[in-house]
N, C-alpha and C positions, 0 to 999 in steps of 0.2 A: 362478429367479432369470433376469430380464429382461436380453437382452442385443442389444446395436446390431447390427444386419445389414447387408448392402449392399442398395443402392438405395431406401433408407431416405427420399433426398433429393429427389428427381425434380421436386416443385414448388417449391424454395424456391431455384433459382437462376433469377432471372428476368431476363428481358430489360429490363426499366423499373424505375423505382420506384413505386408507388403516387403516386394523389397524395397522401390523407392517410394517415400510414402511425402505425400502435397498436405502441407499444413495450410489451411486457413485460419488466421489469427486474427480474431474480434477483440476490439478494444475501445474503451470510451475516451482515452486521452492520447494524442500524439507523445511518444515517447521521451525524443530528444529535443534540450538536452536531458540528462537526466538529473533531474534539481528538487525533486523530491522524493519522500523514500515508497511511494506508488511506481513514479517513474524508477527508480532504483530497480525494484525488484522484476519489473516487467521487461526491463534489458534484459535482464538475468536470467529469466525463464525465456526470451528470444534468443540467446548465444547458448543456454544448455541445451533449445533445440537446434539450433544451427550445428552444435557439436557436433550430433549423434549421426552416424554415416547411414541410419537406413532413412534419414529425413534430409529428401531432395532439395525440395523447394519450401521458403515461407512466404507468403501472401500476407500483409499486413493491412487489416481494414482498422480505420478510425477514425474520430472525431477530433475538432480543434475548435479553438475556441477565438481564435488569433489566426492570422495567415502563418502560412509554416516557410520561413527563408528556406532559398536551396541550400545554402550550406549546414544547412540541419537535417535535410533533407540525408544529403551527400554525407554529412559527417555518421547518418543512422545507418546507413547501408554500406560504409567502410568499415563499422563497429562489429555488424552481423552478416555475415558472408552467406548465402544464400535466400540473404531477404530481397522480395518485390516488393514495391508501397501503390496501394490505390490510392487516390487521390481523397486524401481527408476529406471529411465533412464536417461543414461548420455544424457547432451544437452547442449551448454554451453550459459550459463544466463548473461554472459559480452561476446557480439558475436565478438567482434574486440582484444578480449585475443585468439583466436581463429581463424585466417584468413584463414585457410580452408572453412570454412561454408561460408566467405564471395561471391563468387562465385556466390553459390549457390541460394541465397538470393538475389541477381544480377538479377540471370537469372528469380528466379520468378517475379520481379518487372518490368523487360523490358520487357519479353515475356508475361506475362500471369496475370499484371497489380495486382498480389498480394502487396500490401503495405508493409510495412517494417515492422508493429507492428504486422503483421499476419505471413508473412512469416520465421522473424528472428526464428518462432516455429518450424518450418516447416522440416519435416525428416525421413527419411524410418523406422530408432529405434524407436523411437515415434510412430509411425503410424501402426508400427506391434505391439508392445507392449500391444498399444492401441485397435488395432482390436480385440486382444486375450482376453482382461479383456472384452468388448463389446459383444462376441461371448461366454462367459465362463459362464456369471453370468445372471440373471435379474433384474433389476433397478426400482424402483419407479420412483426415482429422479436423475437426472444428472445436478450435481453441477458443473457450470463451474468458477472457481478462477479468473474472471479476462478477459480481452477482448481477448489477445495474445490465449489463451489454447481456443476459440472459432473460431479459428482457424482447430480446427478437428469439429465441427458440423454437419455437414453435416454428416462426417461417426457415429456419435453419433445418427442420426435420422437414419439412415441405417438400424442401428443392435441393434438400443433398440429405434423402434417406438412405444411401448406404455410408455416413461418414461416421466415425465415433468420435463422440459431443465429448471435450473436457472441461470441468468447469476449477477456472483455480483460480481459489480464494484467498484475499489477502487479508479479510479479517471478519470472524463471527459479526455480520454484518447487524443481526437484530440486537446484538449488545450495547451497542452502540444508541441504537433507539432508546434501550433501555437503562441505560445511563441520565441519558436526556430528558426522557419522563420524570428522573426520582429527583431531579433540578431542579424539577417545574412544581407550582402550585396553584389551588381550586380548579379551576374548569380548564386551564392548559397543562393541567398535568392527566387529567380523564380525556384529552386529545390525544396530548401524547403516549398514554399509555394505550390510548385504540389501535395509535398510528406503528407502535411497539408489536402489537398483536396481529396486525395488517403483515408486516417488515418479516415476524417470526413463521408464519402462514405461509407465505412468500419462500422464506430461503428453505422452509423444508423442502415444498413442492420441487423444488429445481433439485435439490440435493439429491433428490429420489429420482428424477427423470434424464439426469443425464448416465454416462454413461460410466464415469470415474470423476474423481475428484482430487486435487490436489489443494492443500493445507500449508501453512506458513509455519506450525509450529505443532509439538507435539498437543499442545492446552488446543489449540484448533482442533486438532484432528479428535479428540474427545470431543469438544465441543460438537462435534457435526455427527457422532456416535450417539450420542447421548439427544441429539435435536430428531434426526433425521432417520437412523438405524443403520447408516451405511459409514463404509471402511473408508477414509479418505487416507489418501499417500501424502506423509509429510516431505516437503521438498523443501528442504535447507536450503538459507541465502549461500550461495556460494561467494565466497571471500577467500582474495590472494592477498599474501603481503608478503613484507620483507623485512625481518627484524631487524629495527634500530638502535642501533648500538649508543648510549649514551642520549642525551637529549639535545633540542636542537636551540628550545627558547631558554632566557633567563627573563628575571622579573616575574611579575604577578599578574597577568594579564589572562585572564579566563576569555574561554570562547563558549558562543552557543549556537549551531546549524539546524535548520532544520522550513518548516514551511511553517511561515507567520501568520496564514490563513486558517493552517485547521485548531479549531477549538480548545482541543489538549493543550497544543503550544503554547496559543497562546492566555489562557486563562495560566500557565502553568508560570509561565515568562513574568505574570504580572503577578501572583503571589510572588514570584524570588524576588521583584524589585519590591513591593513594598514590605514583605514580610524577612526575606532572609539578606536580601543587598546589605542595609543599616547594620546588620551585624556582622558583617564582611569586613564592612569598611571602620568599624569601630576597633577592631582586632588588625586589620592591613587598612591603612588611610591612602597607601597610594595605589590600590586593587581596581584592574581597570577591567570590564566585560564588553565582547564586540559581539553584537548579537550579526546573525548573517542567515536569511535566508528570503525567498518569494512571497509576495501574495500582499505587500504593505500596499497604499493606497501612495501615491507620489506626488509634490506640488508641482508648478509647471516648469524649474529647472531639473525633475527627475530625482529628486532626494525626496526620500520615502518617509512617510509622515507615522514615527514610531504613536503608537497610545501615551498619554502623560504620564499615567504607572512607570514608562521605561525611563522618561526623560529626566533623569537623575546624573547625579556628579559620579564620574566613571563609567559612566554608561555610552557606549557608540551606537548607534542601529546602521548598521551598514548597508542594511537593503542586498541583495543578490546579489552573489560574490559568482563569478564564471570559474576563479581558479581558488580553490580553497584551500592548495595545499600551502602556500602563504601564511595562512591564519592560521592553520595547523601547525605549522611548524614556529609562530610564533606564541604559541601560547602553552601554558605550563598543564593546564588543564581543560578539562569540557564540563560545562552543567548541562543536567537536563532534565529541568523540572517539570514533568508531563503528570498533568492531573487530567486520568480519563481516558478515554479512546480503546481501541483494540486491535489487536493483532501483534506483530513486534516492531520495533522503532529500530528501523537501519539507520538513524545517527550515532546508535550504541556501538552499532556494528563497525560503521563505516571510523567512528573515534578507535576504536581498538584497531584496526588497519592500522592507522597512523602513526600507533605508538602512544594514545591519549589517556591520559587516566580520566576516570569520568565519574563525578558524584548527580545519583539519578535519584529518583522519587521510586515508589513500589511500582507504582502506574508505565513508571519508562522502565524498569526493568518487568517488568508484566509478558508473560511468552517466551520470554527467555531465560535458559539456566541458571540461570546467573548465581554465583556463590557471594552474599555481599561479604566487602571485605576481600576478597578474593581475586574478582573478577574486577570489581568495582563496589563505592561506596553508595549504597541503598539507604535514604533516610526520610519519613517522614514529616519530622520536624522541624521549623522552620532553625530555631539553634542546635541542631544537631547537625544538619545541613551544611550552616554557615560553619560551625566548627569542621568539619568535614574539608570543606572547600579551605580551612586556611590551615588545616594540618595540608594539603597536600601544597600550599601554596608558599608551606617553609617548611617543610622536609624532603628532600630530593631522595629519600629511603623509601620514603611513601609512595610517591610516584614512581620509582622506580622497580615495589611490587606490584602496584596496579597495571603499570607499563607490562608487566611480563606475564599478571594475570590475563589481560587482554587479548594477549597473543596467544597463549596457551588457551584459550575458552576457543578463538578462531579455529585452531587445530583439531582441536576434536568434536565440535558440533558446525561447522560451518565450510567443509572442504566440498572442492568442486567435481570429484569424484561420485558423491554418496548424492549432489544437487541432479549430477548428469542421468545418474542411474533411477535415481525416482523419477525425472522425465520421461525418462525410457520405459520406467513400464509403467507410468499412465497413456504412453501410447501402444501398448499391446494391450492383451484381454485377460492379463490376471488382475484387473483391478475392477473389470467392467459387471453387465449382469442386474444390476442394481433399476436398473429403468421399470423393471416388469415388478418392482415391491412399491410404484407410485399410485397411491387412490386416487381416484376420480377426484375426490376434493382438493387433494395435494394438483392434480393437472390443472383444475381449473382456475387456480392459482396463478396462474403460468398464461397468461393469455397475449395476442398482438392484437387492439381494435384495429 
C-alpha cells in the first residue's frame, strides 16, 4: 500500500505561474452530454480553464460506464478549446449495476479501511491508464474533479511531484453519508454511521493534502474550513443568459428536469406525486407535469419505466430529452421537490437562465443564497407547495416576478468573470501551502493499494 508522506510537495508551491500552464484534468465520468448537474459543473470548469490565457492545454482523463460515441467526443472538443482527450477508461459509475466489482470494494473497506467513496473508483485498469498518462506527460497542474478521483492522489504525487494539485469539490461529500445514516434504523444505522465517519476522515485528509480547494458555494467553503481548517476558494457556477421578454408558454403544464437516478431527486419526486400533485389537480384539474431526465430503466422499446408513484393522471415521464429548450418554452414553471443531498442544484440555475419560475423545497434551495418569494418559492409543506404552484399557474404577475428574480439572481451570483477569476486563483500560489498542515493520520486515509 502506497501512502502519502510529509515533504512530498516541495516544488508544487510556486512563487509565480508559468507562462504556459499544462493541466491534467482527472474525473470519474465523461462529461458529454452535459445531462446532469455534475456534468454541467464539470463542463463549466473545463470552459473556465480553457478561457484563461495562461492555460496552454488541458488533457482530460476520464472514466466511462458505456462506450463514448464519436460525435460526443467531437462535440466536447468543439465546446472546450485547448482540450485533448485521453481514451476514457471503462469503470462502473453506478457500482451496483456491475455486481462483479462489489467484492473488491468490500475487500478494500474491510481489510484496508478504504471508505466506499474512494474504493468504488479503484481498479487496475484505471490505475494503469492513469500511470501511463502521468509518466508520458509533464503537467503544471493536476485538477482532481471531485473527491472520488482523489483516491489516486498518491500516484499523482509520486509521478508528477512538481505539479500543483487542485481539488474541485462539487459537494461536502461526508454530509451525504450523514444524511443517509440518519434515515437508517437498527444495525443499518450503525453501519451507515461508521461509513460516514470513514468518509469524513478521508475527506478531511484529502482537503489538507492538496494545494488548493475549489468549492461550489460559500456554504461548502465554510464547511471545509470547519472540517479541515483549509481556506477553499468559492467558484460560482457561471451562467450566461438573455432576458426573455414575455412568456413563451400558455396553459397549465409544469416541468421537472434532472437526474432521475439521484436519490434526493427520486425521493422528492415521489413525495411530490403522492402528497403535492393531488392537491394541485384538485385546484387545477387540467394541470400537467412533464418529467425529463436520465437514469430510469427502460422497457424493450426504450420507453422509461417510471416508479408506480409517478404513474398518475396528468404526469408524463419523458426520460432523457436531448434538447430541453422546447420543454422549457412549453412550461409555465418548474417544480424542484428535492429531499436531501448536498452542494447546489444546477437545475435551479438552468431554470433561472431559461426564465422559468421555480417552486422548490428547502433542500432544493440549500447552498444557494435564494431569497424565498423573490428568486423562487421555497416550501416544505405539501399544501403550501401546491398552493405556490397553483399561484404560478393562475397569476401572470407572480410568474413575471419570479422570472425577473431569477435573472437578478444570476446577475449577482453567477457571472462568468467571477468564476474565471476564481479558477485562475486556484491555479496560482495564493491559495496554496496547505499540504504541510496534513497530519500523518490524515495522510494515512489517502492510500492506493
